[in-house]
C-alpha positions as a Markdown table, in Angstrom:
| # | Residue | x | y | z |
|---|---|---|---|---|
| 1 | Met | 0.0 | 0.0 | 0.0 |
| 2 | Thr | 1.3 | 3.4 | -0.9 |
| 3 | Thr | 0.3 | 6.8 | 0.5 |
| 4 | Asp | -0.3 | 9.8 | -1.7 |
| 5 | Ile | 1.4 | 12.5 | 0.4 |
| 6 | Ser | -0.1 | 15.3 | -1.8 |
| 7 | Gln | -3.4 | 15.0 | 0.1 |
| 8 | Tyr | -1.4 | 16.3 | 3.1 |
| 9 | Thr | 0.6 | 19.0 | 1.5 |
| 10 | Glu | -1.5 | 20.7 | -1.2 |
| 11 | Gly | -4.0 | 23.5 | -0.8 |
| 12 | Ala | -6.9 | 23.0 | 1.5 |
| 13 | His | -5.9 | 19.3 | 2.0 |
| 14 | Asp | -2.7 | 20.1 | 3.9 |
| 15 | Ser | -4.4 | 20.1 | 7.3 |
| 16 | Leu | -7.4 | 17.9 | 6.6 |
| 17 | Gly | -5.3 | 14.7 | 6.2 |
| 18 | Gly | -3.3 | 15.5 | 9.4 |
| 19 | Val | -6.5 | 16.2 | 11.3 |
| 20 | Tyr | -7.9 | 12.8 | 10.2 |
| 21 | Val | -4.8 | 11.0 | 11.3 |
| 22 | Glu | -4.5 | 12.8 | 14.6 |
| 23 | Arg | -8.2 | 12.1 | 15.4 |
| 24 | Asn | -8.1 | 8.3 | 14.7 |
| 25 | Arg | -8.0 | 7.2 | 18.4 |
| 26 | Met | -10.8 | 9.5 | 19.3 |
| 27 | Arg | -12.9 | 8.3 | 16.5 |
| 28 | Ala | -12.3 | 4.8 | 17.7 |
| 29 | Gly | -13.6 | 5.7 | 21.2 |
| 30 | Leu | -10.2 | 5.2 | 22.9 |
| 31 | Val | -10.0 | 8.8 | 24.1 |
| 32 | Arg | -12.2 | 11.9 | 24.4 |
| 33 | Gln | -9.6 | 14.2 | 22.9 |
| 34 | Pro | -6.9 | 13.4 | 20.3 |
| 35 | Gln | -4.1 | 14.7 | 22.5 |
| 36 | Ala | -5.0 | 12.3 | 25.3 |
| 37 | Trp | -3.6 | 9.3 | 23.4 |
| 38 | Arg | -0.3 | 8.8 | 25.1 |
| 39 | Trp | 1.4 | 7.1 | 22.2 |
| 40 | Ser | 0.4 | 9.7 | 19.5 |
| 41 | Ser | 2.6 | 12.3 | 17.9 |
| 42 | Leu | 0.1 | 15.0 | 19.0 |
| 43 | Trp | 0.6 | 13.9 | 22.7 |
| 44 | Arg | 4.4 | 14.0 | 22.2 |
| 45 | Arg | 4.2 | 17.5 | 20.7 |
| 46 | Glu | 1.8 | 18.9 | 23.4 |
| 47 | Arg | 2.9 | 17.0 | 26.6 |
| 48 | Gly | 6.0 | 14.9 | 25.9 |
| 49 | Ala | 9.5 | 15.5 | 27.2 |
| 50 | Lys | 11.9 | 17.1 | 24.7 |
| 51 | Glu | 13.5 | 13.7 | 24.0 |
| 52 | Glu | 10.1 | 12.4 | 23.0 |
| 53 | Glu | 9.3 | 15.4 | 20.8 |
| 54 | Ala | 12.7 | 15.1 | 19.2 |
| 55 | Ile | 12.0 | 11.7 | 17.6 |
| 56 | Leu | 9.1 | 13.2 | 15.5 |
| 57 | Ala | 9.8 | 13.9 | 11.8 |
| 58 | Ala | 9.4 | 17.4 | 10.6 |
| 59 | Trp | 6.2 | 18.3 | 8.8 |
| 60 | Pro | 6.4 | 18.7 | 5.0 |
| 61 | Val | 4.6 | 22.1 | 5.5 |
| 62 | Pro | 4.5 | 24.5 | 8.4 |
| 63 | Met | 2.3 | 23.4 | 11.2 |
| 64 | Pro | -0.6 | 25.9 | 11.8 |
| 65 | Ser | -0.2 | 27.8 | 15.1 |
| 66 | Asp | -3.8 | 26.7 | 16.0 |
| 67 | Trp | -3.2 | 23.0 | 15.3 |
| 68 | Leu | -4.5 | 21.7 | 18.6 |
| 69 | Glu | -7.7 | 23.7 | 18.2 |
| 70 | Arg | -8.1 | 22.5 | 14.6 |
| 71 | Val | -7.7 | 18.9 | 15.7 |
| 72 | Asn | -10.4 | 19.3 | 18.4 |
| 73 | Trp | -13.0 | 21.1 | 16.1 |
| 74 | Pro | -16.0 | 19.0 | 15.4 |
| 75 | Gln | -15.4 | 17.1 | 12.2 |
| 76 | Thr | -18.2 | 16.3 | 9.8 |
| 77 | Leu | -18.8 | 12.9 | 8.1 |
| 78 | Ala | -18.0 | 14.5 | 4.8 |
| 79 | Glu | -14.6 | 15.6 | 6.0 |
| 80 | Asp | -14.0 | 12.1 | 7.3 |
| 81 | Asp | -15.0 | 10.6 | 3.9 |
| 82 | Gly | -12.9 | 13.1 | 2.0 |
| 83 | Ala | -9.7 | 12.3 | 3.9 |
| 84 | Gln | -9.8 | 8.6 | 3.4 |
């Protein structure tokens, strides 16, 4: 299986794909907020020690300053379908 990275880096899709990925555990009912999943990159960025954050790869585009807020915005079924 290959992943088309363009859906994460072009135009309006640059944050939609990332939001979809960051919300996976919440959608599965494992946590109430995406940043609560201890083993996620979002948790590492928000709450992890510098050593934990350091293992994360750089984003291919600049991360929006309101990323945590975007990830926690209500997401519609149409947005979920469009990111798959």
